[in-house]
Backbone of each chain as ProteinMPNN parsed JSONL, in Angstrom:
{"seq_chain_A": "MIAEIAQYVSGTFLVVGAAFGLLAAIGVLRLPDLYSRMHAASKAGIVGTGLIFVGIAVVSLDGAVILRAVIGILFLVLTTPVSAHLLARAAHFLGYRASDLTVLDEMEDNTHTEA", "coords_chain_A": {"N_chain_A": [[55.674, -65.577, -20.078], [55.697, -66.434, -17.348], [53.848, -64.544, -16.48], [51.626, -65.35, -17.931], [51.032, -67.909, -16.823], [50.518, -67.035, -14.222], [48.176, -65.612, -14.66], [46.33, -67.647, -15.328], [46.339, -69.145, -12.899], [45.515, -67.201, -11.062], [42.955, -66.54, -12.044], [41.617, -68.952, -11.539], [41.746, -68.972, -8.715], [40.17, -66.708, -8.161], [37.611, -67.481, -9.11], [37.075, -69.722, -7.499], [37.134, -68.524, -4.976], [34.966, -66.721, -5.209], [32.951, -68.604, -5.488], [32.997, -69.74, -2.94], [32.132, -67.52, -1.5], [29.505, -67.346, -2.465], [28.543, -69.772, -1.451], [28.647, -69.214, 1.288], [26.664, -67.249, 1.431], [24.422, -68.729, 0.623], [24.33, -70.509, 2.741], [23.726, -68.733, 4.857], [21.22, -68.038, 4.041], [19.784, -70.458, 4.12], [20.158, -71.997, 6.467], [18.904, -73.018, 9.758], [18.93, -71.425, 12.234], [20.202, -68.514, 14.105], [22.802, -69.084, 15.08], [23.864, -71.221, 13.591], [23.765, -70.026, 11.11], [25.635, -68.048, 11.5], [27.932, -69.555, 11.648], [28.178, -70.406, 8.971], [28.471, -67.902, 7.701], [30.789, -66.668, 8.843], [32.94, -68.521, 8.519], [32.942, -69.59, 5.791], [32.79, -67.138, 4.545], [35.235, -65.811, 5.172], [37.058, -67.564, 3.864], [36.245, -67.283, 1.194], [36.66, -64.454, 0.575], [39.354, -64.331, 1.298], [40.577, -66.094, -0.572], [40.115, -64.625, -2.888], [41.75, -62.426, -2.397], [44.212, -63.787, -2.474], [44.219, -64.454, -5.172], [44.482, -61.865, -6.288], [47.068, -61.241, -5.328], [48.602, -63.155, -6.714], [48.247, -62.499, -9.443], [49.318, -59.965, -9.633], [52.131, -59.838, -9.421], [53.825, -58.142, -8.013], [55.624, -56.697, -5.443], [54.607, -54.824, -3.52], [51.823, -54.958, -3.835], [51.382, -57.651, -3.275], [52.118, -57.67, -0.581], [50.13, -56.015, 0.48], [47.872, -57.577, -0.069], [48.394, -59.765, 1.583], [48.292, -58.475, 4.055], [45.59, -57.778, 4.015], [44.381, -60.359, 4.13], [45.348, -61.269, 6.629], [44.156, -59.37, 8.279], [41.423, -59.921, 7.899], [41.339, -62.54, 8.938], [41.947, -62.024, 11.564], [39.879, -60.257, 12.467], [37.247, -61.179, 11.778], [36.483, -63.557, 13.319], [36.402, -62.337, 15.848], [34.341, -60.404, 15.666], [32.187, -62.076, 15.054], [32.093, -63.652, 17.349], [31.486, -61.716, 19.326], [28.923, -60.901, 18.471], [27.465, -63.327, 18.615], [27.69, -63.807, 21.341], [26.375, -61.6, 22.463], [23.789, -62.033, 21.407], [23.155, -64.55, 22.5], [23.287, -64.019, 25.232], [21.113, -62.361, 25.561], [19.095, -64.14, 25.234], [18.25, -65.126, 22.769], [17.242, -67.976, 21.32], [18.736, -71.099, 20.246], [17.93, -73.195, 17.395], [15.447, -75.861, 17.554], [16.664, -78.103, 16.663], [19.165, -78.141, 17.679], [21.618, -79.87, 19.542], [23.136, -79.573, 21.92], [23.623, -77.059, 24.342], [25.974, -75.518, 25.866], [26.243, -73.163, 27.207], [23.914, -72.558, 28.417], [23.195, -71.78, 31.075], [24.201, -69.225, 31.3], [22.484, -67.498, 30.183], [20.591, -64.542, 30.131], [17.934, -64.448, 32.083], [15.799, -62.926, 32.927], [12.612, -61.644, 32.154]], "CA_chain_A": [[55.365, -66.966, -19.696], [55.292, -66.42, -15.939], [52.626, -63.749, -16.363], [50.525, -66.173, -18.455], [50.684, -68.909, -15.791], [49.924, -66.305, -13.098], [46.791, -65.253, -14.993], [45.495, -68.842, -15.176], [46.211, -69.494, -11.476], [44.733, -66.163, -10.399], [41.559, -66.685, -12.441], [41.06, -70.07, -10.788], [41.546, -68.546, -7.322], [39.047, -65.766, -8.092], [36.337, -68.19, -9.266], [36.835, -70.55, -6.313], [36.794, -67.615, -3.878], [33.6, -66.232, -5.393], [32.044, -69.72, -5.214], [32.882, -69.842, -1.482], [31.267, -66.423, -1.063], [28.119, -67.732, -2.762], [28.175, -70.82, -0.492], [28.366, -68.556, 2.568], [25.37, -66.578, 1.336], [23.38, -69.764, 0.619], [24.237, -70.997, 4.114], [23.012, -67.738, 5.653], [19.808, -68.037, 3.629], [19.072, -71.728, 4.277], [20.308, -72.663, 7.764], [17.699, -72.755, 10.54], [18.92, -70.413, 13.294], [21.266, -67.5, 14.048], [24.154, -69.565, 15.382], [24.381, -71.994, 12.451], [23.999, -69.073, 10.028], [26.889, -67.369, 11.808], [28.992, -70.503, 11.29], [28.366, -70.329, 7.517], [28.905, -66.575, 7.261], [32.159, -66.283, 9.182], [33.982, -69.402, 7.983], [32.996, -69.565, 4.319], [33.035, -65.761, 4.12], [36.685, -65.571, 5.224], [37.749, -68.329, 2.827], [35.942, -66.679, -0.097], [37.382, -63.204, 0.36], [40.784, -64.616, 1.385], [41.043, -66.649, -1.847], [40.146, -63.54, -3.877], [42.997, -61.685, -2.129], [45.32, -64.6, -3.0], [44.203, -64.273, -6.622], [45.07, -60.554, -6.581], [48.51, -61.305, -5.086], [49.251, -63.961, -7.74], [48.229, -61.875, -10.757], [49.983, -58.662, -9.683], [53.592, -60.017, -9.55], [54.393, -56.88, -7.531], [55.827, -56.877, -4.006], [53.752, -53.967, -2.704], [50.443, -55.465, -3.89], [51.353, -58.928, -2.541], [52.136, -57.345, 0.845], [48.805, -55.509, 0.873], [46.93, -58.703, -0.061], [48.651, -60.55, 2.793], [47.747, -57.692, 5.162], [44.141, -57.924, 3.96], [43.998, -61.688, 4.619], [45.601, -61.305, 8.074], [43.148, -58.539, 8.926], [40.171, -60.688, 7.89], [41.434, -63.692, 9.839], [41.932, -61.529, 12.939], [38.694, -59.523, 12.914], [35.949, -61.839, 11.588], [36.077, -64.355, 14.487], [36.105, -61.465, 16.991], [33.013, -59.811, 15.533], [31.19, -63.15, 15.137], [31.973, -64.045, 18.754], [30.764, -60.654, 20.051], [27.512, -60.926, 18.078], [26.859, -64.54, 19.164], [27.628, -63.664, 22.787], [25.3, -60.654, 22.77], [22.497, -62.645, 21.114], [22.894, -65.629, 23.452], [23.063, -63.412, 26.545], [19.761, -61.809, 25.595], [18.109, -65.2, 25.2], [17.852, -65.633, 21.46], [17.521, -69.402, 21.44], [19.087, -71.854, 19.05], [16.775, -73.944, 16.882], [15.172, -77.089, 18.3], [17.528, -79.165, 16.165], [20.441, -78.081, 18.39], [21.719, -80.983, 20.487], [23.727, -79.209, 23.201], [23.931, -75.649, 24.54], [26.73, -75.556, 27.125], [26.172, -71.871, 27.89], [22.499, -72.355, 28.77], [23.045, -71.104, 32.367], [24.636, -67.834, 31.238], [21.472, -66.668, 29.537], [19.915, -63.548, 30.945], [16.608, -65.066, 32.034], [14.73, -61.987, 33.277], [11.787, -61.452, 30.949]], "C_chain_A": [[54.89, -67.04, -18.258], [53.973, -65.686, -15.773], [51.422, -64.546, -16.85], [50.053, -67.191, -17.426], [49.99, -68.221, -14.618], [48.474, -65.947, -13.389], [45.866, -66.452, -14.87], [45.251, -69.16, -13.706], [45.306, -68.494, -10.762], [43.253, -66.264, -10.757], [40.887, -67.823, -11.689], [40.776, -69.678, -9.341], [40.33, -67.637, -7.203], [37.717, -66.5, -8.174], [36.035, -69.029, -8.027], [36.451, -69.668, -5.122], [35.373, -67.106, -3.987], [32.595, -67.34, -5.112], [31.884, -69.909, -3.702], [32.003, -68.725, -0.921], [29.801, -66.739, -1.297], [27.646, -68.802, -1.79], [27.837, -70.216, 0.866], [26.989, -67.916, 2.545], [24.237, -67.592, 1.344], [23.204, -70.331, 2.02], [23.456, -70.042, 4.988], [21.53, -67.754, 5.305], [19.084, -69.291, 4.103], [19.121, -72.311, 5.689], [19.249, -72.18, 8.753], [17.789, -71.652, 11.593], [20.164, -69.539, 13.233], [22.65, -68.111, 14.169], [24.711, -70.401, 14.237], [24.596, -71.081, 11.244], [25.331, -68.368, 10.213], [28.084, -68.241, 11.424], [29.259, -70.455, 9.781], [28.987, -68.996, 7.133], [30.354, -66.328, 7.598], [33.178, -67.203, 8.538], [34.069, -69.332, 6.462], [33.262, -68.156, 3.805], [34.508, -65.423, 4.106], [37.393, -66.278, 4.082], [37.509, -67.698, 1.454], [36.752, -65.425, -0.351], [38.893, -63.418, 0.422], [41.326, -65.17, 0.071], [41.072, -65.576, -2.93], [41.393, -62.682, -3.669], [44.213, -62.456, -2.653], [45.4, -64.447, -4.521], [44.812, -62.946, -7.039], [46.59, -60.618, -6.444], [49.215, -62.052, -6.214], [49.331, -63.193, -9.061], [49.079, -60.61, -10.808], [51.484, -58.787, -9.966], [54.337, -58.755, -9.094], [54.442, -56.95, -5.998], [54.862, -56.086, -3.159], [52.323, -54.504, -2.675], [50.331, -56.78, -3.131], [51.309, -58.659, -1.05], [50.766, -56.876, 1.302], [47.769, -56.628, 0.891], [47.121, -59.544, 1.192], [48.096, -59.816, 4.013], [46.22, -57.817, 5.205], [43.68, -59.26, 4.515], [44.174, -61.768, 6.13], [44.524, -60.53, 8.825], [41.811, -59.274, 9.006], [40.206, -61.804, 8.922], [41.401, -63.236, 11.291], [40.561, -61.003, 13.352], [37.396, -60.325, 12.799], [35.555, -62.737, 12.767], [35.698, -63.485, 15.675], [34.689, -60.909, 16.874], [31.926, -60.883, 15.624], [30.982, -63.575, 16.582], [31.191, -63.015, 19.55], [29.275, -60.723, 19.757], [26.81, -62.143, 18.683], [26.685, -64.413, 20.67], [26.478, -62.741, 23.179], [23.94, -61.315, 22.553], [22.156, -63.723, 22.133], [22.567, -65.083, 24.829], [21.641, -62.9, 26.657], [18.693, -62.876, 25.414], [17.562, -65.536, 23.84], [18.237, -67.096, 21.414], [17.956, -70.005, 20.11], [17.868, -72.654, 18.596], [16.619, -75.246, 17.665], [16.022, -78.252, 17.82], [18.851, -79.214, 16.911], [20.497, -79.144, 19.478], [22.152, -80.497, 21.857], [24.001, -77.714, 23.235], [24.633, -75.535, 25.885], [26.644, -74.248, 27.887], [24.757, -71.556, 28.361], [22.346, -71.517, 30.033], [23.385, -69.627, 32.29], [23.589, -66.913, 30.635], [20.802, -65.763, 30.549], [18.448, -63.906, 30.96], [15.478, -64.101, 32.347], [13.948, -61.584, 32.026], [11.732, -60.013, 30.501]], "O_chain_A": [[53.842, -67.614, -17.961], [53.092, -66.125, -15.034], [50.335, -64.452, -16.281], [48.857, -67.334, -17.175], [49.008, -68.732, -14.079], [47.633, -65.969, -12.49], [44.747, -66.322, -14.373], [44.117, -69.413, -13.299], [44.447, -68.873, -9.966], [42.39, -66.098, -9.894], [39.743, -67.7, -11.252], [39.718, -69.997, -8.797], [39.544, -67.767, -6.264], [36.794, -66.201, -7.417], [34.9, -69.059, -7.552], [35.556, -70.014, -4.351], [34.647, -67.058, -2.994], [31.519, -67.084, -4.571], [30.788, -70.2, -3.223], [31.228, -68.942, 0.01], [28.951, -66.449, -0.456], [26.5, -68.772, -1.343], [26.881, -70.631, 1.521], [26.232, -68.021, 3.51], [23.208, -67.37, 1.983], [22.083, -70.605, 2.449], [22.614, -70.471, 5.777], [20.681, -67.513, 6.164], [17.906, -69.225, 4.453], [18.214, -73.049, 6.075], [18.743, -71.066, 8.619], [16.783, -70.984, 11.832], [21.065, -69.776, 12.429], [23.571, -67.715, 13.454], [25.9, -70.311, 13.933], [25.499, -71.319, 10.441], [26.063, -68.118, 9.255], [29.105, -67.747, 10.944], [30.413, -70.463, 9.352], [29.921, -68.952, 6.333], [31.101, -65.833, 6.755], [34.199, -66.721, 8.046], [35.131, -69.051, 5.906], [33.883, -67.984, 2.757], [34.998, -64.819, 3.152], [38.23, -65.683, 3.403], [38.43, -67.585, 0.645], [37.451, -65.325, -1.359], [39.639, -62.769, -0.31], [42.407, -64.774, -0.366], [41.944, -65.597, -3.797], [42.024, -62.257, -4.636], [45.136, -61.86, -3.208], [46.484, -64.326, -5.09], [45.565, -62.88, -8.011], [47.321, -60.127, -7.305], [50.299, -61.649, -6.636], [50.363, -63.226, -9.731], [49.521, -60.208, -11.884], [52.054, -57.949, -10.665], [55.332, -58.352, -9.695], [53.435, -57.226, -5.345], [54.339, -56.608, -2.174], [51.681, -54.51, -1.624], [49.345, -57.024, -2.436], [50.569, -59.317, -0.319], [50.284, -57.273, 2.363], [46.888, -56.645, 1.75], [46.148, -59.99, 1.801], [47.505, -60.434, 4.899], [45.628, -57.945, 6.276], [42.714, -59.318, 5.276], [43.296, -62.259, 6.84], [44.041, -60.968, 9.869], [41.145, -59.257, 10.042], [39.255, -62.003, 9.678], [40.898, -63.951, 12.158], [40.115, -61.267, 14.469], [36.516, -60.169, 13.646], [34.399, -62.695, 13.191], [34.789, -63.827, 16.431], [33.924, -60.929, 17.839], [30.866, -60.641, 16.201], [29.854, -63.83, 17.007], [30.334, -63.374, 20.357], [28.453, -60.618, 20.667], [25.701, -62.026, 19.204], [25.675, -64.846, 21.223], [25.708, -63.038, 24.092], [23.043, -61.19, 23.386], [21.015, -63.815, 22.586], [21.69, -65.602, 25.519], [21.027, -62.99, 27.721], [17.502, -62.562, 25.436], [16.511, -66.169, 23.743], [19.421, -67.43, 21.463], [17.616, -69.523, 19.029], [16.888, -72.773, 19.332], [17.542, -75.681, 18.353], [16.097, -79.281, 18.491], [19.587, -80.196, 16.808], [19.549, -79.307, 20.246], [21.608, -80.945, 22.866], [24.543, -77.156, 22.281], [23.979, -75.464, 26.926], [26.936, -74.209, 29.082], [24.446, -70.406, 28.668], [21.483, -70.642, 30.09], [22.917, -68.844, 33.117], [23.776, -65.698, 30.58], [20.491, -66.167, 31.669], [17.76, -63.699, 29.96], [14.317, -64.404, 32.071], [14.521, -61.235, 30.995], [11.079, -59.701, 29.505]]}, "seq_chain_B": "MSGAVFLDYATQVALGLLTLGLFATIIRIARGPTLPDRVLGLDLLTTLATGYIGVIAVRTGFMLYVDIAIALSLAAFLATVAFARYILTRGSKGREGNEKARGTEQ", "coords_chain_B": {"N_chain_B": [[43.336, -70.794, -25.615], [44.296, -67.688, -24.438], [46.108, -66.362, -21.554], [45.154, -63.845, -20.719], [42.593, -63.73, -21.835], [41.403, -65.894, -20.534], [41.513, -64.929, -17.911], [39.787, -62.785, -18.13], [37.288, -64.064, -18.639], [37.174, -65.523, -16.23], [37.02, -63.527, -14.247], [34.562, -62.457, -14.922], [32.818, -64.618, -14.4], [33.291, -64.853, -11.654], [32.323, -62.398, -10.71], [29.628, -62.757, -11.335], [28.911, -64.937, -9.639], [29.384, -63.756, -7.13], [27.471, -61.753, -7.219], [25.068, -63.229, -7.175], [25.376, -64.24, -4.582], [25.244, -61.855, -3.091], [22.566, -61.161, -3.558], [21.246, -63.32, -2.282], [22.038, -62.831, 0.356], [20.809, -60.365, 0.783], [18.13, -61.121, 0.702], [18.004, -62.585, 3.078], [18.538, -60.531, 4.932], [16.271, -58.96, 4.585], [14.276, -60.733, 5.407], [14.823, -61.285, 8.075], [14.598, -63.309, 10.93], [15.153, -61.935, 13.292], [16.864, -59.222, 15.031], [19.749, -59.744, 15.417], [20.118, -61.58, 13.291], [19.856, -59.908, 11.076], [21.999, -58.167, 11.467], [24.102, -59.959, 11.173], [23.699, -60.62, 8.488], [24.296, -58.139, 7.297], [26.998, -57.999, 7.929], [28.037, -60.163, 6.418], [27.353, -59.183, 3.946], [29.078, -56.948, 3.597], [31.501, -58.307, 3.656], [31.293, -59.833, 1.309], [31.164, -57.702, -0.48], [33.726, -56.703, -0.205], [35.168, -58.783, -1.454], [34.103, -58.473, -4.003], [35.128, -55.938, -4.735], [37.798, -56.682, -4.823], [37.827, -58.445, -7.055], [37.112, -56.621, -9.031], [39.413, -55.054, -8.937], [41.318, -56.78, -10.086], [40.191, -57.008, -12.604], [40.176, -54.396, -13.7], [42.811, -53.68, -13.357], [43.712, -51.681, -11.724], [45.45, -51.524, -8.929], [45.061, -50.064, -6.707], [42.554, -50.48, -5.709], [42.758, -52.554, -3.917], [43.556, -51.434, -1.483], [41.223, -50.03, -0.916], [39.484, -52.157, -0.519], [40.573, -53.281, 1.835], [40.14, -51.162, 3.609], [37.354, -51.105, 3.598], [36.766, -53.566, 4.795], [37.725, -53.051, 7.333], [35.916, -51.044, 8.185], [33.597, -52.609, 8.166], [34.11, -54.431, 10.213], [34.236, -52.703, 12.477], [31.606, -51.724, 12.422], [30.104, -54.058, 12.886], [30.976, -54.739, 15.466], [30.03, -52.512, 16.847], [27.261, -52.829, 16.467], [26.888, -55.22, 17.843], [27.474, -54.433, 20.457], [25.395, -52.663, 20.749], [23.16, -54.356, 20.591], [23.595, -55.771, 22.901], [23.422, -53.793, 24.917], [20.862, -52.943, 24.536], [19.339, -54.561, 25.973], [16.847, -56.749, 27.416], [14.625, -55.898, 26.179], [12.377, -55.564, 23.381], [12.398, -58.074, 22.053], [11.237, -59.028, 19.671], [11.115, -60.878, 17.499], [11.661, -63.264, 18.683], [10.182, -65.566, 19.457], [9.447, -66.564, 17.014], [11.924, -67.284, 16.088], [12.496, -69.555, 17.445], [11.729, -71.963, 16.334], [12.248, -74.16, 13.507], [12.144, -72.463, 11.501], [12.899, -70.917, 8.384]], "CA_chain_B": [[42.886, -69.587, -24.915], [45.432, -67.042, -23.773], [45.889, -66.086, -20.133], [44.348, -62.634, -20.514], [41.193, -64.054, -22.133], [40.927, -66.737, -19.436], [41.307, -64.074, -16.732], [38.579, -61.995, -18.383], [36.137, -64.93, -18.37], [37.143, -65.914, -14.824], [36.505, -62.428, -13.429], [33.116, -62.316, -15.167], [32.125, -65.669, -13.648], [33.389, -64.534, -10.227], [31.383, -61.313, -10.426], [28.277, -63.32, -11.362], [28.689, -65.717, -8.421], [29.289, -62.838, -5.989], [26.191, -61.043, -7.305], [24.054, -64.15, -6.636], [25.554, -64.265, -3.129], [24.725, -60.601, -2.524], [21.1, -61.233, -3.572], [20.816, -64.246, -1.225], [22.216, -62.159, 1.645], [19.794, -59.316, 0.918], [16.868, -61.786, 1.074], [18.078, -62.9, 4.506], [18.417, -59.288, 5.699], [14.879, -58.508, 4.538], [13.402, -61.65, 6.134], [15.125, -61.322, 9.506], [13.483, -62.677, 11.619], [15.54, -61.168, 14.48], [17.889, -58.198, 14.771], [21.084, -60.319, 15.161], [20.176, -62.151, 11.942], [20.074, -58.834, 10.102], [23.376, -57.686, 11.64], [24.955, -60.979, 10.543], [23.559, -60.449, 7.048], [25.053, -56.954, 6.881], [28.42, -58.353, 8.026], [28.375, -60.973, 5.233], [27.215, -58.315, 2.768], [30.302, -56.169, 3.408], [32.574, -59.241, 3.306], [31.146, -60.125, -0.127], [31.504, -56.491, -1.232], [35.186, -56.67, -0.227], [35.587, -59.674, -2.521], [33.689, -57.841, -5.258], [36.117, -54.903, -5.046], [39.017, -57.376, -5.203], [37.695, -58.916, -8.44], [37.161, -55.427, -9.882], [40.816, -54.649, -8.996], [41.99, -57.609, -11.09], [39.594, -56.745, -13.921], [40.592, -53.103, -14.243], [44.247, -53.5, -13.25], [44.049, -50.646, -10.74], [45.65, -52.226, -7.671], [44.641, -49.193, -5.606], [41.302, -51.018, -5.173], [43.044, -53.452, -2.789], [43.505, -50.594, -0.286], [39.817, -49.743, -0.633], [38.894, -53.379, 0.038], [41.014, -53.409, 3.224], [39.454, -50.129, 4.391], [35.949, -51.504, 3.751], [36.638, -54.641, 5.788], [37.893, -52.407, 8.647], [34.64, -50.404, 8.519], [32.62, -53.658, 8.458], [34.413, -54.952, 11.546], [33.815, -51.728, 13.493], [30.143, -51.651, 12.429], [29.547, -55.243, 13.541], [31.237, -54.631, 16.901], [29.115, -51.509, 17.395], [25.921, -53.417, 16.503], [26.845, -56.218, 18.905], [27.361, -53.69, 21.714], [24.049, -52.095, 20.789], [22.225, -55.431, 20.932], [23.831, -56.137, 24.296], [22.938, -52.759, 25.841], [19.426, -52.751, 24.36], [18.733, -55.34, 27.038], [15.902, -57.791, 27.036], [13.472, -55.313, 25.51], [12.321, -55.641, 21.921], [12.752, -59.379, 21.477], [9.989, -59.25, 18.929], [11.11, -62.053, 16.634], [12.298, -64.384, 19.372], [9.368, -66.778, 19.424], [9.538, -67.09, 15.664], [13.255, -67.844, 15.864], [12.687, -70.792, 18.199], [11.487, -73.156, 15.536], [13.211, -74.412, 12.449], [11.755, -71.624, 10.381], [14.074, -70.409, 7.665]], "C_chain_B": [[44.063, -68.949, -24.179], [45.067, -66.678, -22.328], [44.979, -64.897, -19.906], [42.874, -62.913, -20.762], [40.594, -64.9, -21.015], [40.613, -65.889, -18.209], [40.046, -63.238, -16.896], [37.326, -62.818, -18.097], [36.013, -65.23, -16.882], [36.586, -64.792, -13.957], [35.014, -62.222, -13.669], [32.321, -63.357, -14.391], [32.13, -65.335, -12.164], [32.419, -63.417, -9.856], [29.952, -61.826, -10.414], [27.962, -64.088, -10.088], [28.511, -64.789, -7.214], [27.965, -62.075, -6.012], [25.057, -61.919, -6.786], [24.131, -64.195, -5.108], [25.002, -63.022, -2.476], [23.198, -60.632, -2.485], [20.591, -62.146, -2.458], [20.929, -63.582, 0.14], [21.156, -61.088, 1.862], [18.445, -59.932, 1.281], [16.862, -62.105, 2.561], [17.904, -61.643, 5.35], [16.96, -58.823, 5.724], [13.987, -59.402, 5.392], [13.612, -61.595, 7.637], [15.357, -62.732, 9.985], [13.903, -61.83, 12.828], [16.624, -60.152, 14.101], [19.288, -58.795, 14.565], [21.211, -60.984, 13.793], [20.496, -61.08, 10.922], [21.496, -58.289, 10.214], [24.356, -58.657, 10.991], [24.902, -60.861, 9.021], [24.345, -59.25, 6.549], [26.551, -57.23, 6.909], [28.845, -59.155, 6.794], [28.311, -60.127, 3.969], [28.507, -57.524, 2.534], [31.492, -57.074, 3.09], [32.519, -59.576, 1.809], [31.511, -58.903, -0.965], [33.014, -56.311, -1.296], [35.729, -57.558, -1.346], [35.271, -59.106, -3.904], [34.716, -56.795, -5.69], [37.429, -55.549, -5.472], [38.965, -57.854, -6.648], [37.754, -57.734, -9.413], [38.609, -54.949, -10.024], [41.56, -55.452, -10.055], [41.498, -57.25, -12.485], [40.103, -55.446, -14.542], [42.106, -52.926, -14.221], [44.676, -52.391, -12.31], [44.211, -51.299, -9.375], [45.355, -51.354, -6.452], [43.373, -49.711, -4.943], [41.552, -51.942, -3.982], [43.003, -52.671, -1.48], [42.067, -50.298, 0.101], [39.15, -50.952, -0.002], [39.282, -53.538, 1.509], [40.282, -52.403, 4.105], [37.994, -50.514, 4.619], [35.807, -52.613, 4.78], [36.871, -54.098, 7.192], [36.582, -51.773, 9.088], [33.597, -51.451, 8.895], [32.833, -54.228, 9.849], [33.905, -54.004, 12.624], [32.291, -51.666, 13.577], [29.545, -52.851, 13.152], [29.765, -55.205, 15.04], [30.263, -53.645, 17.535], [27.7, -52.067, 17.494], [25.806, -54.437, 17.631], [26.724, -55.539, 20.261], [25.958, -53.123, 21.87], [23.027, -53.155, 21.189], [22.352, -55.788, 22.403], [23.223, -55.095, 25.231], [21.445, -52.515, 25.673], [18.659, -53.566, 25.392], [17.703, -56.303, 26.513], [14.656, -57.221, 26.386], [13.537, -55.584, 24.012], [12.764, -56.968, 21.367], [11.601, -59.861, 20.602], [9.998, -60.561, 18.154], [11.532, -63.32, 17.34], [11.483, -65.664, 19.275], [9.426, -67.42, 18.044], [10.865, -67.814, 15.448], [13.44, -69.179, 16.564], [12.628, -72.008, 17.295], [12.556, -73.34, 14.472], [12.871, -73.57, 11.239], [12.977, -71.041, 9.695], [14.107, -68.91, 7.68]], "O_chain_B": [[44.74, -69.607, -23.389], [43.9, -66.684, -21.938], [44.131, -64.92, -19.015], [42.005, -62.428, -20.037], [39.459, -64.683, -20.591], [39.595, -66.088, -17.547], [39.319, -63.003, -15.931], [36.414, -62.357, -17.411], [34.917, -65.202, -16.323], [35.789, -65.035, -13.051], [34.278, -61.858, -12.752], [31.289, -63.046, -13.797], [31.119, -65.503, -11.482], [31.767, -63.477, -8.814], [29.144, -61.396, -9.592], [26.886, -63.926, -9.513], [27.621, -64.991, -6.387], [27.398, -61.78, -4.96], [24.187, -61.446, -6.054], [23.108, -64.189, -4.422], [24.363, -63.102, -1.427], [22.593, -60.19, -1.509], [19.63, -61.809, -1.767], [20.048, -63.734, 0.986], [20.659, -60.913, 2.974], [17.692, -59.357, 2.067], [15.848, -61.924, 3.234], [17.208, -61.668, 6.366], [16.471, -58.35, 6.75], [13.053, -58.918, 6.031], [12.675, -61.834, 8.399], [16.285, -63.358, 9.473], [13.082, -61.073, 13.346], [17.211, -60.21, 13.02], [19.971, -58.395, 13.622], [22.286, -60.96, 13.193], [21.299, -61.294, 10.014], [22.131, -57.983, 9.205], [25.317, -58.244, 10.343], [25.923, -60.984, 8.344], [24.989, -59.321, 5.503], [27.291, -56.768, 6.041], [29.882, -58.873, 6.194], [29.098, -60.315, 3.04], [28.981, -57.437, 1.401], [32.391, -56.679, 2.347], [33.545, -59.602, 1.129], [32.1, -59.041, -2.038], [33.543, -55.832, -2.299], [36.623, -57.159, -2.092], [36.055, -59.237, -4.844], [35.128, -56.759, -6.849], [38.107, -55.045, -6.368], [39.934, -57.696, -7.39], [38.364, -57.826, -10.478], [39.005, -54.489, -11.095], [42.336, -54.896, -10.831], [42.282, -57.191, -13.432], [40.419, -55.388, -15.73], [42.641, -52.115, -14.977], [45.872, -52.175, -12.111], [43.214, -51.602, -8.72], [45.389, -51.825, -5.315], [43.123, -49.434, -3.77], [40.677, -52.108, -3.131], [42.485, -53.164, -0.478], [41.717, -50.307, 1.281], [38.354, -50.817, 0.927], [38.443, -53.884, 2.34], [39.852, -52.734, 5.21], [37.451, -50.281, 5.699], [34.851, -52.621, 5.555], [36.292, -54.608, 8.151], [36.17, -51.94, 10.236], [32.804, -51.241, 9.814], [31.876, -54.481, 10.581], [33.232, -54.423, 13.566], [31.736, -51.566, 14.671], [28.604, -52.707, 13.933], [28.882, -55.578, 15.812], [29.732, -53.894, 18.617], [27.006, -51.819, 18.48], [24.775, -54.523, 18.297], [25.972, -55.995, 21.122], [25.4, -53.1, 22.967], [22.144, -52.904, 22.01], [21.359, -56.07, 23.073], [22.583, -55.449, 26.221], [20.813, -51.943, 26.562], [17.485, -53.305, 25.658], [17.68, -56.634, 25.327], [13.726, -57.963, 26.07], [14.61, -55.806, 23.451], [13.429, -57.018, 20.332], [11.074, -60.959, 20.781], [9.0, -61.282, 18.149], [11.744, -64.348, 16.696], [12.04, -66.735, 19.035], [9.45, -68.643, 17.911], [10.936, -68.812, 14.731], [14.426, -69.873, 16.317], [13.383, -72.964, 17.47], [13.631, -72.745, 14.54], [13.241, -73.892, 10.11], [13.969, -70.712, 10.345], [15.025, -68.308, 7.123]]}, "name": "protein", "num_of_chains": 2, "seq": "MIAEIAQYVSGTFLVVGAAFGLLAAIGVLRLPDLYSRMHAASKAGIVGTGLIFVGIAVVSLDGAVILRAVIGILFLVLTTPVSAHLLARAAHFLGYRASDLTVLDEMEDNTHTEAMSGAVFLDYATQVALGLLTLGLFATIIRIARGPTLPDRVLGLDLLTTLATGYIGVIAVRTGFMLYVDIAIALSLAAFLATVAFARYILTRGSKGREGNEKARGTEQ"}
């Protein structure tokens, strides 16, 4: 009985997580510049893969697998913002500009302006 | 519909959605237009592949795949950090796609 309920819940988590992954990819494909694409990739990407890990934890009903899924989620939550920040910082420093639709760029002065 | 059958359908749908996402990301990587765009695409590609491995773990029942998924996300993190350092040290040379990236081009 418990295993049956766990299978329904886990299947739902897997589909929703995969849908978030697809949304992240569509965002990366459709958004106008690097910085807004980065926003889609890091946020929706974490949620998608994190929900799939939750689905694994629910269906396994096993302490060791649940622990590993939690470790996987924690690792994603720790590393993805760091790598996105490093990439955005490097790109902005080198003068890759945001799209003309951008309203405010508070780090404008930090750009390396030498041609 | 029993739980096992539902889980089978759910994993198939999830694999289909993730495959569409991988294709969309590959189109972005091919189009560019700048190097950071491609690095971002590769980062998302490995994140989606991590999810793919997770769904395969549920489908086959081999929970060892979870360890592989964690290891792949570690490799993806290190690769993105290395690419970011590379972009930073490459300096202002080779900004080939920059003018194209100014507009609202997709």
